[in-house]
C-alpha positions in Angstrom: -103.1 -35.5 -52.3 -104.3 -38.7 -54.0 -102.0 -41.7 -53.8 -101.2 -43.2 -57.2 -101.8 -47.0 -57.4 -100.4 -48.8 -60.5 -102.7 -51.2 -62.2 -101.9 -54.9 -61.7 -100.6 -56.7 -64.8 -103.6 -59.1 -64.8 -106.1 -56.2 -65.1 -104.1 -54.8 -68.0 -104.1 -58.3 -69.7 -107.9 -58.5 -69.2 -108.4 -55.1 -70.8 -106.3 -56.0 -73.8 -108.2 -59.3 -74.2 -111.5 -57.4 -74.2 -110.2 -54.8 -76.6 -108.9 -57.4 -79.0 -112.0 -59.6 -78.9 -114.6 -56.8 -78.8 -116.5 -58.7 -76.2 -116.5 -59.3 -72.4 -117.9 -62.8 -73.0 -115.3 -63.9 -75.6 -112.5 -62.4 -73.5 -113.7 -64.4 -70.5 -113.7 -67.6 -72.5 -110.2 -66.9 -73.8 -108.9 -66.2 -70.3 -110.7 -69.1 -68.7 -112.6 -66.7 -66.4 -116.2 -65.5 -66.0 -117.8 -62.5 -67.7 -118.4 -61.0 -64.2 -114.7 -61.2 -63.2 -113.6 -59.8 -66.5 -116.1 -56.9 -66.1 -114.9 -56.2 -62.6 -111.2 -56.2 -63.6 -111.9 -53.6 -66.3 -113.9 -51.5 -63.9 -111.0 -51.5 -61.4 -108.6 -50.5 -64.1 -110.9 -47.6 -65.2 -111.2 -46.5 -61.6 -107.4 -46.4 -61.2 -106.9 -44.5 -64.5 -109.9 -42.2 -63.8 -111.3 -42.6 -67.3 -113.6 -44.8 -69.3 -111.9 -47.2 -71.6 -114.9 -48.7 -73.3 -118.2 -47.6 -74.7 -120.6 -50.4 -73.8 -124.0 -51.0 -75.5 -126.2 -54.1 -75.6 -124.7 -54.9 -79.0 -121.1 -53.9 -78.9 -118.1 -52.9 -76.8 -115.9 -50.2 -78.4 -112.8 -48.5 -77.2 -113.0 -44.8 -76.2 -110.3 -42.4 -77.4 -108.6 -42.9 -74.0 -109.0 -46.6 -74.4 -107.3 -46.6 -77.8 -104.4 -44.6 -76.4 -104.0 -47.0 -73.4 -104.3 -50.1 -75.6 -101.2 -49.2 -77.6 -99.1 -48.7 -74.5 -100.6 -51.8 -72.8 -99.8 -54.1 -75.8 -96.2 -52.8 -76.0 -95.7 -53.4 -72.3 -97.1 -56.9 -72.5 -95.0 -57.7 -75.5 -91.9 -56.5 -73.7 -92.7 -58.8 -70.7 -93.3 -61.8 -73.0 -90.0 -61.2 -74.7 -88.3 -61.1 -71.3 -90.0 -64.3 -70.3 -88.9 -66.0 -73.5 -85.3 -64.9 -72.9 -85.3 -66.2 -69.4 -86.9 -69.5 -70.5 -84.2 -69.7 -73.2 -81.5 -69.3 -70.5 -83.1 -72.0 -68.4 -83.6 -74.4 -71.3 -81.1 -77.2 -71.9 -78.5 -76.1 -74.5 -78.7 -78.3 -77.5 -77.5 -78.3 -81.1 -74.3 -77.8 -83.1 -71.9 -75.0 -82.2 -69.2 -74.1 -84.7 -66.0 -72.8 -83.0 -62.9 -71.4 -84.6 -59.8 -71.4 -82.4 -56.2 -70.3 -82.8 -54.0 -73.3 -83.6 -51.8 -73.6 -80.6 -54.2 -72.1 -78.2 -57.0 -74.3 -79.4 -55.1 -77.5 -78.8 -54.6 -76.3 -75.2 -58.4 -76.0 -74.8 -59.4 -79.2 -76.6 -59.2 -81.5 -73.5 -61.5 -79.1 -71.6 -64.4 -79.8 -74.0 -64.8 -83.2 -72.4 -66.1 -81.3 -69.3 -68.4 -79.3 -71.5 -69.7 -82.5 -73.1 -70.4 -84.0 -69.7 -72.3 -80.9 -68.6 -74.2 -80.4 -71.9 -74.5 -83.8 -73.7 -76.9 -82.4 -76.3 -74.3 -79.9 -77.7 -72.3 -81.0 -80.7 -69.1 -79.2 -81.4 -67.5 -78.4 -84.7 -64.0 -77.0 -84.2 -61.5 -75.5 -86.6 -57.9 -74.6 -85.6 -56.4 -71.8 -87.6 -54.3 -68.7 -86.9 -56.0 -66.5 -89.6 -58.7 -64.0 -88.8 -62.0 -65.8 -89.7 -65.2 -64.0 -90.6 -67.8 -65.1 -88.0 -70.7 -63.9 -90.1 -69.6 -64.7 -93.7 -68.2 -68.1 -92.7 -71.0 -69.1 -90.4 -69.1 -69.5 -87.1 -71.0 -69.3 -83.9 -67.9 -68.4 -81.9 -64.5 -67.2 -83.1 -61.7 -67.0 -80.4 -58.9 -64.7 -81.3 -55.8 -63.4 -79.6 -54.8 -59.7 -80.0 -56.4 -57.0 -82.2 -60.0 -57.4 -83.3 -61.9 -56.1 -86.3 -64.1 -53.1 -85.7 -67.6 -54.4 -86.7 -70.9 -53.3 -85.2 -72.5 -56.6 -86.2 -70.2 -58.5 -83.8 -70.3 -58.8 -80.0 -67.1 -59.5 -78.1 -66.4 -61.0 -74.8 -63.0 -60.9 -73.2 -61.9 -64.3 -71.9 -58.5 -63.7 -70.4 -55.2 -61.9 -70.5 -51.9 -63.6 -71.5 -48.2 -63.2 -70.9 -45.3 -63.7 -73.4 -42.2 -65.5 -72.4 -39.1 -67.2 -73.9 -39.0 -71.0 -73.9 -36.6 -73.7 -75.1 -36.3 -77.5 -74.7 -33.9 -79.0 -72.1 -32.1 -80.8 -75.0 -31.4 -77.5 -76.8 -30.1 -75.8 -73.7 -27.9 -78.8 -72.9 -26.4 -78.6 -76.5 -26.1 -74.8 -76.8 -25.7 -73.6 -73.2 -27.8 -71.7 -70.6 -29.3 -68.3 -71.1 -28.6 -66.1 -68.1 -29.6 -62.7 -69.5 -31.0 -60.8 -72.5 -27.4 -60.2 -73.7 -27.0 -64.0 -74.1 -29.7 -64.3 -76.7 -27.5 -63.1 -79.6 -25.6 -66.4 -79.5 -28.7 -68.6 -79.7 -31.0 -69.9 -82.4 -34.5 -68.6 -82.6 -37.8 -70.0 -83.9 -39.8 -67.0 -85.1 -43.5 -66.5 -86.0 -44.6 -64.8 -89.2 -47.9 -63.1 -88.6 -50.9 -62.8 -90.9 -49.5 -59.5 -92.3 -46.3 -61.3 -93.5 -44.1 -59.5 -91.0 -41.7 -61.5 -88.8 -42.9 -61.0 -85.2 -40.1 -59.6 -83.0 -39.7 -60.6 -79.4 -40.9 -58.1 -76.9 -38.8 -58.3 -73.8 -38.6 -56.6 -70.4 -35.0 -55.5 -69.9 -34.7 -54.0 -66.5 -37.1 -51.2 -66.2 -37.8 -50.9 -69.9 -39.7 -53.0 -72.5 -38.1 -53.3 -75.9 -38.4 -55.2 -79.1 -35.6 -57.7 -79.9 -35.1 -59.1 -83.4 -33.6 -62.5 -83.0 -31.7 -64.5 -85.6 -34.2 -67.0 -86.9 -33.1 -70.5 -87.9 -36.8 -71.4 -88.5 -39.7 -69.2 -89.5 -43.3 -70.5 -89.1 -46.7 -69.1 -89.7 -48.5 -71.8 -87.6 -48.7 -71.3 -83.8 -48.7 -75.0 -83.0 -45.8 -75.7 -85.3 -43.9 -73.0 -83.4 -44.4 -74.7 -80.1 -43.6 -78.2 -81.5 -40.4 -76.8 -83.0 -39.3 -75.4 -79.7 -40.1 -78.7 -78.0 -38.1 -80.5 -80.7 -35.0 -78.4 -79.9 -34.7 -76.1 -82.9 -34.1 -73.1 -80.7 -35.7 -70.5 -78.4 -39.3 -69.3 -79.1 -41.5 -66.7 -77.6 -44.7 -68.4 -76.6 -47.9 -67.5 -74.7 -47.7 -68.6 -71.1 -50.9 -70.6 -71.1 -49.9 -72.5 -74.2 -46.4 -73.2 -72.9 -47.3 -74.2 -69.3 -48.4 -77.8 -70.0 -45.0 -78.4 -71.7 -43.1 -76.8 -68.9 -45.0 -79.0 -66.4 -44.2 -82.1 -68.5 -40.5 -81.1 -68.5 -40.5 -80.6 -72.3 -39.8 -76.9 -72.2 -37.9 -74.6 -69.9 -39.1 -71.1 -69.1 -36.1 -68.7 -69.7 -35.6 -65.3 -68.1 -39.0 -65.1 -66.4 -38.2 -61.5 -65.4 -38.2 -60.6 -69.1 -41.8 -61.7 -69.6 -44.2 -59.1 -70.8 -47.9 -58.6 -70.9 -49.3 -60.3 -74.0 -52.5 -59.7 -75.9 -55.9 -60.4 -74.5 -58.1 -63.3 -75.7 -61.6 -62.6 -76.9 -64.6 -64.6 -78.1 -66.3 -63.0 -81.1 -70.0 -63.8 -81.6 -72.3 -62.7 -84.4 -75.1 -60.5 -83.1 -78.6 -61.8 -83.1 -81.8 -61.1 -81.3 -80.3 -63.0 -78.4 -77.5 -65.4 -77.9 -78.6 -69.0 -78.2 -78.4 -71.1 -75.1 -75.9 -73.5 -76.8 -73.6 -70.7 -77.8 -73.8 -69.1 -74.3 -72.9 -72.4 -72.8 -69.8 -72.7 -74.9 -68.6 -69.1 -74.3 -69.2 -69.5 -70.6 -67.2 -72.7 -70.6 -64.3 -71.0 -72.4 -64.3 -68.1 -69.9 -64.6 -70.5 -66.9 -61.8 -72.7 -68.1 -59.4 -69.8 -68.7 -60.2 -68.3 -65.3 -59.4 -71.7 -63.7 -56.0 -71.8 -65.4 -55.3 -68.1 -64.6 -51.7 -67.7 -63.3 
């Protein structure tokens, strides 16, 4: 039984150079080698394959039928390797250039301070940031990265990376609670004012609450209806009433004593957060750096 030995890449590259130039001499010049070394490399390759790849005469070098077959496969293989090398080089190269990011209003303000760290790590990246709660079109509007909370559009031209999961809880300011009284259970909510979010569909968003072993929707009495996530938070901080807010967005205000987390046992799993990126041949190093930063930042603040 004959043992199969694969041809080294350098011998395949020499063969392709000879085939493309039609000359051992010219191939040697292009490769920075000698005609003798080029000829020996082709001979070793032919020996491994068990066939002649070239018809040699004193005037010309032509591919045999087997040589033509092997050339197509060899060129494809070398092109694939070159593409892989370019991708690896792109990942190693320093990210640079402008990255356009579209973030949800309230959630985006939470992330803004973290971009100082990104700037320190990648000083050649310039950020252009928009804060909006509407579903932006990454392709049509030219965004490099769109971060969205909840349901995503089904689009084969988009790639999506999950950044984190969220929790939803009830929050109110200490001033509001001092004025209107404590909330000790879900049944107490009926006597309190609510700040409610109106979603992109135009529907008032009910509160989703865990009540014992079950999860149910609760329609609070709104004293203020808002379609802006940041305005919802600021209204709760100002003392308008109770609002249901994403845990990561509320946490800095809780830590600062500006919001109080009500009924923690009633918290529910919230929607996931995704980064949406337009598909291309490969993700640019600058875009990858931003997406990785978002994921790392949200992992650090997990819990």
